[in-house]
C-alpha positions, -999 to +999 in steps of 0.1 A: +394+640-825+367+646-854+331+654-852+325+622-870+349+605-845+331+617-814+296+608-828+308+573-831+320+574-798+290+588-781+269+566-799+287+536-779+281+550-746+257+532-724+223+552-713+224+564-678+228+536-652+203+536-623+216+545-587+220+516-566+235+532-537+198+525-516+196+491-523+210+460-499+231+435-517+233+398-502+263+376-509+259+339-508+289+323-503+298+356-481+326+339-458+345+324-488+372+350-504+354+360-533+321+365-515+338+385-489+360+403-513+330+416-534+312+423-500+343+442-485+346+466-516+310+471-520+306+481-481+336+508-485+315+522-513+286+527-493+266+499-500+245+480-477+258+444-478+249+411-460+268+380-458+250+349-460+264+317-448+247+280-435+261+291-404+246+327-394+268+333-366+299+323-385+288+350-413+283+376-386+318+371-375+332+375-411+310+405-416+324+422-384+361+420-396+355+426-428+354+465-433+357+484-401+361+515-418+331+511-443+303+539-444+280+513-437+289+481-416+282+448-433+263+423-415+257+387-417+229+358-415+222+324-428+215+322-464+179+323-464+176+354-444+203+371-465+185+362-495+151+373-482+163+404-468+186+416-500+174+432-530+203+420-551+218+385-544+256+378-558+259+337-557+296+334-547+295+298-538+317+269-549+303+253-579+298+217-564+271+231-542+256+257-566+223+241-579+216+224-544+220+261-526+201+278-551+173+254-555+167+255-515+166+294-519+139+299-548+110+309-529+135+338-509+150+347-545+119+351-563+116+385-581+151+396-573+183+402-592+206+372-591+238+378-598+260+342-606+299+347-604+307+312-601+329+294-625+326+258-631+362+250-630+383+218-623+422+211-616+447+186-625+482+178-630+480+204-664+462+228-642+431+245-645+402+234-672+367+244-674+341+218-667+312+215-693+278+224-677+250+206-693+225+240-693+257+256-710+267+276-678+263+281-642+245+313-647+220+294-672+216+267-647+208+293-620+182+306-643+167+271-649+164+264-611+152+301-606+125+309-634+111+335-611+145+354-606+162+379-630+196+364-636+227+378-645+261+366-648+288+390-636+321+392-613+335+363-630+371+378-635+378+401-601+406+387-583+396+378-544+433+383-536+430+420-551+397+425-534+407+416-500+440+437-501+439+468-477+463+484-497+445+482-529+425+513-537+413+510-568+408+479-592+418+486-624+395+462-640+362+457-663+334+437-655+314+416-683+278+416-673+256+393-692+219+382-692+186+387-711+169+415-688+182+448-699+169+468-668+187+438-647+220+440-663+221+478-662+216+475-622+244+450-621+267+473-643+258+504-618+263+480-591+301+472-603+309+509-611+306+518-574+338+501-568+367+523-577+383+515-607+360+492-620+335+491-647+304+471-656+307+461-694+274+447-712+285+415-725+258+398-744+229+373-733+231+348-708+235+317-733+271+336-737+280+331-704+296+299-709+329+311-725+331+339-702+330+315-671+353+293-687+378+324-696+390+323-661+409+289-667+428+310-690+435+340-662+444+315-637+472+301-659+484+335-665+484+345-633+504+314-625+529+321-651+533+357-646+527+355-606+502+380-613+463+391-606+453+394-642+419+410-653+402+422-679+402+455-699+377+461-728+392+487-751+372+513-774+342+514-752 
């Protein structure tokens, strides 16, 4: 590599990311596959995690069975308690309950980073397709509902199957992180980087989240065709 090439590559490197290992992460929808998968990987990486659910007992049962070998055992709570006690909160809920759940937790989420990984998708005989969202994306809807929160879009394209698979030790995938608050996006990039094999890559402002969410429909089509669990890798970064 020439000096010029090395300088160009160095100029692309992100600034140092913050240390997030002392933060508690709450996962709304923590008993669903995506929520449990993310919670499991973060717990195994040494992050304190709380699974949130409408039913606190169900959340605790899911947390107890999730990652018995994790350095910090996950806990479970109702959604309001989960949001209130966490520093960063991941919304991994079904699209049809997205707005209602977040609206009811606006107080608990005020001042916190809310990571939205919801993909508004529909299914018909032709397969999966993206649903049009009035606000532009699920993440933008969250930002409108939660004006006092720091909303970031991330973790849209990570396979729940791979996250939950005990035989998969490293997830070779990149996570696109979008938001208008650079400190918040840096924090979420650092959170993604705690999971072995995973990188958090800044993907632009929150207004660009619509096409990121919609691309999940393409990945689902690929996975069905090739019987795979495809993710993303961003080259030359």
